[in-house]
N, C-alpha and C positions, 0 to 999 in steps of 0.2 A: 737573491730572494725570488720567490715565486708566489703565485696566487694562494698556494697552500699556506704560506706564512700569515696570510690575512684571515684565515679561518681557524686559527688556533686560540685556545684559552678564552679570554674575555671577549675577543672580537667575534668568536663564534656565537657566544651567548647574546651579545649586543645585536648582532644581525638577526638572530632567531627571534628575539623579543620585539624588534622593530618590524619584523616580518609579520608577527601575530597582530600587532597594532594596525598594520596596513590593511588587514582583512576587513576592518569595519570603519576605521576613522574617516576614510574618504567616501563612504556611502552617504553620509549626511552632511559633512562639513561644507562641501561646495554649495549646499542648499540652505545654509543657516539663515541667510538674509531673507529667503522666501518663507522660512519658518517664522521669523519675526513678523513679517508682513501678515502672514496668515493668522497670527495671534493678536492682531490689532495694532501692529507697529506701522511706521512710515519711514521714508528715507532718513529723516533726521534721527529717529529713534534707533535705526540700524547703526548709525555712527555712534550714538550714545552707548548702546549695549557693548559695542566693541571697545569703547573707551573705558567703560566701567571694568571690563575684563582686564584691561592693562593695569589698572590701579592696584590689583592684587599682587601682580608681579613687581610693581614699582617698590612696594614696601618690603617684600620678603626676599627678593633676589639677592640683595647684598648679604643677608643672613645665610642664604643657601651657599653662596660662594665662600663665605668665611668658614662655615662648617666643613665644606669640601676640602679646603686647604689645611684645616687644623685637626679635624677628627676623622677624616677619611671619606672615600667616595662610595664604595660598594653597598654597604648597608643603607646608607642614606638614600641612594637611588632606588633601592628595593622598597623601602617604606614609603617614599614619596609617590611611587607609582600607585599605591593603594588609594591615596588621596585623589589622584587624577582619575582613577576609575570611578570613585564616588561622585565626582562632578558630573559624570555622564548620567548617573541615576537622577540627579536633580534636573538635568535638561530633559530627560525622558518624561518627567512628571510635570513639566512646565505647562501652565494653563493660560499664561499671558506673557507679554513681552518682558515685564520686569522680573519674572521668574527665570526667563532666559538670561537676563542680565546677571541675576544671582548665580546661576549655573556657570556663566562665563567668568565671573569674579572668583568663584571657588576653583575653577579649572586653572586659571592663571596663578592663583595663590598656591595651589598644590604643585604647580610646575616649578616652584623655587628649588626643586631638586635638580633641575636641568644643568646648572653649572657643574654639579658633580658628575652628571652624565657626560657632558662635554669633556670634562677633564679626564675621566676614566677612558673615554674613547680615544683621546689623543695619546694618553699614557700607554695604551695597549696596542698602538699601531706602530709597525716597524718604521724607523726613520728612513727617509728616502723613497717610501712608497705611499705617502699620505695622499697624494692625488688619487691614486688607484684605490686606496683604503676608503676615502670618503665617497668615491664613486660607487664602491661596492655597498657601503652602508646605505646609500641612496637607491641604487638600481635594483638590488635584490629584493628589498621589501616592496619597492614600486612594482616590480614584475609580478609579484604575488597578488598585490592589491590593484592590479591594473583594471580589473573589471568592476571595482567598487563604485566609482562614480556612475558607471553605466547602470549598475544594480540600483543605485539610489534614484536615478532618473526613471527607471522602470517601476520601482515601488511607488514613486509619486504618481506616475501615469495610471497605476492600478488603484492605489488607496487614497490619493491626494496628499498634499504636502504634510499636514500635521501627523496623521497616522504613520506615514512612511518614515518621518524623522524619529518618531518615538521608537519604532522597531529598530532603527539603526543605533540609537543611543543605548537601548537595552543590550544589544549585542556588544557594543563598545564597553559597557560596564562589566559584562561577564568576561570578555577577553582581557580587559584590564587587570582583573584579579588574577587571571592565569599568568599574565606577563609578570606581575609582581612576585608570584610564587617562583617562577623560573629565575628571575634575577636574584631573589633572596637566597635561593639554594646554590646557584652556580657561579655568581660573580665573585671574583677574587680582588682583594684590596691591592691598589697600586701605589698608594702613598706610603713611602718607606718609614717616615717618622711622624707619628701622630702626637698631638699635644693633649694629653689626658687632663690637663689642668683647665682646659676650656670646658666650662660647665654648660650642659644643654638644659639644665633645670632653672638656672637663674636667668630668666628671660630679659630682665632689664639690662644686666651686664652683657648678655649675648648681643642684644641689639646695639648697645653702645659700642662694643668692640667691633662689631661688624661694620658699622658706619664709619668708625675711625679708620678701619682698613680700607673702606671704600675710597676715602679721601686720598690715602697713600697710593692706592691703585690708580686713581685718576692722574696723580702726578707722574707715575710711571708711563701711563698711556700718552700723556702730553709730550713726554720726551721721546718715546719709542714708536708710537703708532698714531700720531696726531692726525695725519691726512686720512688714514684708514678709518679712524673714528668719525671724522666728518662725513666721509662717503657713506658709512653705515647708517649714520643718523639721518642724512638726507634721503637715502633710499627707503629707510623705515617710514619716514614721514610721507613720501609719495606713494608707497605701496599700500599703506593703510588708508589713504584717501580713496584709492581706486579699488582695493581688494574686496570689500563687502559688496561692491556694485557690479562686478563682472557679470554675475548671473542675472542681476536685475536689468542691466543694460541689454544683455543678450536676449532676454525674454520679452522685455517691455518695449525696447526701441527697435532692435533688429528684427524681432518677431520669431525667434526660435522657441520651440517647446522645451519643457524640462527634460523630456526624453532625448531630444536632439542635443541638449547641453550635456547630458550624460555621455552620449556617443562622442561628442567633441572632446570631453575630458579623457575618455578612453583612448582616443587617437593621440592626443597630446601626451598622455602618460606613457603610451607605448614608445613614442618618439624619444621622450626624455630618458626612458629606461635603456633603449638601444644606444643612445648617444653618451650615456654617463661614463662607461668604461673608456671609450676613445678620448673623452674630455679629460678623465683622470690621467690617462697616459700622456696626453699633451701637456698637462700641468707638471707632471714629474720631469718631463724632458725640457720644457721651455719656460717654466716658472709660473707663479701665480699671477704676477702683475699683468702679463699679456692676456691671460684668460679673463681677468677682471675687466680689462679694456674691451675685449670682444663682447663681453656681457653688456656693457654700457652702450655699445654701438647697436646691438640687437634690440635692447630695450628702447632706445631712441626711435628706431624705425618701426618696430612692431606696435608700440603704443599709439603712434600717429596713425598707422594703418588701421587699427581696430575701429576707430570712429568712422571710417569710410566703408566698413563692411556692410553689405546689403543682404547677404543670404548665408546659409549654412556652410557652403563650400569656402567662401571667402573667410568667414570667421574661423573655421577649422584650420585653414592654412596659417592665418595670422597667429592664432593661439598656439599652434604647434611650434612655430618659430620662437614665440615668447617663452615657452617652457624650456626650450633648449637653451635660451639665454639665461633662464633661471638656474639651470644646471651648471653652466659656466660660472655663474656668480656664487652659488652656494658652495660648490666643491672647491673652487679656488680660494675663496675667503676663509673657509674652514681650514684648508691646508696651510694658508699663510699664517693664521693664528697659531696653529699647532707647531709650526716651524719656528715661530718668533718668540712665543711666550714660554718662559721657564716652567718646568713641571710644578715647582712649589707655588706658583702664582696662577695656575690655570683656572682653578675654581673661582678666584676673585675676579680675574679678567673676564672670564665667561659670564659672571654675574653682571658685568657692565655691558659687554658687547655680544653676548650670546655665542653660539657655536659658529655661525657664519651668516652671510647676507642672503636673504631670500627676497626675490623681486615679485614672486607670485605666492601669496599665502592663502591657498585654497584647501588646506588640510588642518585638522586639529592635532592636538598633542605636541605642538611645536611652540617654543617660546623664544624670546630674544634675550634681552638683558636690561639693566637699569637705565642706561642711557637711551637705548632704543625704545624702551617703554615710554619714556617721556615724549619722544618725538612721535612714536606710534599713537599714543593717546591723543596728542594734539591733532595728528592726521585724522584719527577716527572722529574726533569732535567736530572738525570743520568739514569732513568728507561728506556727511549727509547734507549740510548746508550748501556746499559747492555743487553737489549733484543736483540738488533741488533748483539751484540757479540755472544750470545748464548741464544736462546729462553728459556732455562731451568734455567738460572742463577737467575731470580727474585725469583723462588721458592726454590732455594738453600740458598739464603740470608735470607729469612723469618724464616726458622727453627733455624738458628744461633741466630737471634734476640729473638725468642721464648725461647730458652734455657737460654739466659742471663736474660730475663724478669722473667722466672720461678725462677731462683736463687734469684733475688731481691725480688720477692714475698715471698719466703721462709724466707729470712733473715731480711728484712727491712720494709716490708709493713704490717701494723697492722690495725685492726678495731679500731675506737675511743672508749675510755672508756666512754665518755659522748656524746650522740647523740644530734646534734644541732636541734633547732626547725625549 
């Protein structure tokens, strides 16, 4: 197989649609916390807004996974993208922090189609090339959107935080509708047998069936992916404690400007894009477990180093190393799930665990899963309080979690003996 095999059929459409999203999503997402502060929020409210967003996914993700495995993926992904686009319209019109919270709730609620998106991505990827496949779905959109954070910082420098964010959200709304149209027209269904008896109109029965399947899926995870689930939950908790405060710490404590933060994200994004393909090749040759272990070592060192940064150069170096670690984590965990989870269960398992583990969540349009929403919401709720106690505490907690995760990777996480189709 060659790279050409990864650009055929659904994979081509999925990469193109993510490419379009990348043009605008990263313009404003890294500056969400500053947007909340500018609309009257404070560190505790930043955590609350992110936690409220997680609640939407907590309720609807099991339903999304159930629909993906019973009624199909392609059309569900297309229609769900429309809802995601609409959430950006709400954010663009926000006049205070609680309207931002409403927009985040709607965004995470509409992202309940992402189990179907994760499933159709894994279904459409050639077996044996999933490391490179997930590297491409990460690196190609990132390469196109590499200037987006810099543009966001520039817009803030020119127009200030609130007007600049509104401009970014409006563009995200428009491009979201374009992405929905592309997916609706060109995505092909990958689920061979659909159950037409599963009614999408009887909401009471749909929710009941979905949560019954959720319990069955948890039993499967307990037997097959117990250690991975623990690692994913712990990292979700730690990353949501620190995630909303990266830009706040960088600008308020280290003393960077929003424009310098945009340049930093540009450099980090470029490094992540360049490294994604070599990381994907490493995973296909040496396995997912080793790459996950490397990620935890990088997370341990870079998070500790961040709180000792004193200027732009030091912060840029540390952040660049950190996002390379994030690439190791997301690509390897995505490939591990695709290789381990049977095709007929991918929607439901994705509804619990998401597509992969992200250690740096500085972009929009990405969501996790039911289990990770629980730990993510808890991290968001306590994150603002922890940051208020001491701004360095979030980056002390993360290395502790990384050490625990590394031990679990060494002792209990293994690549599957048989790779699923």
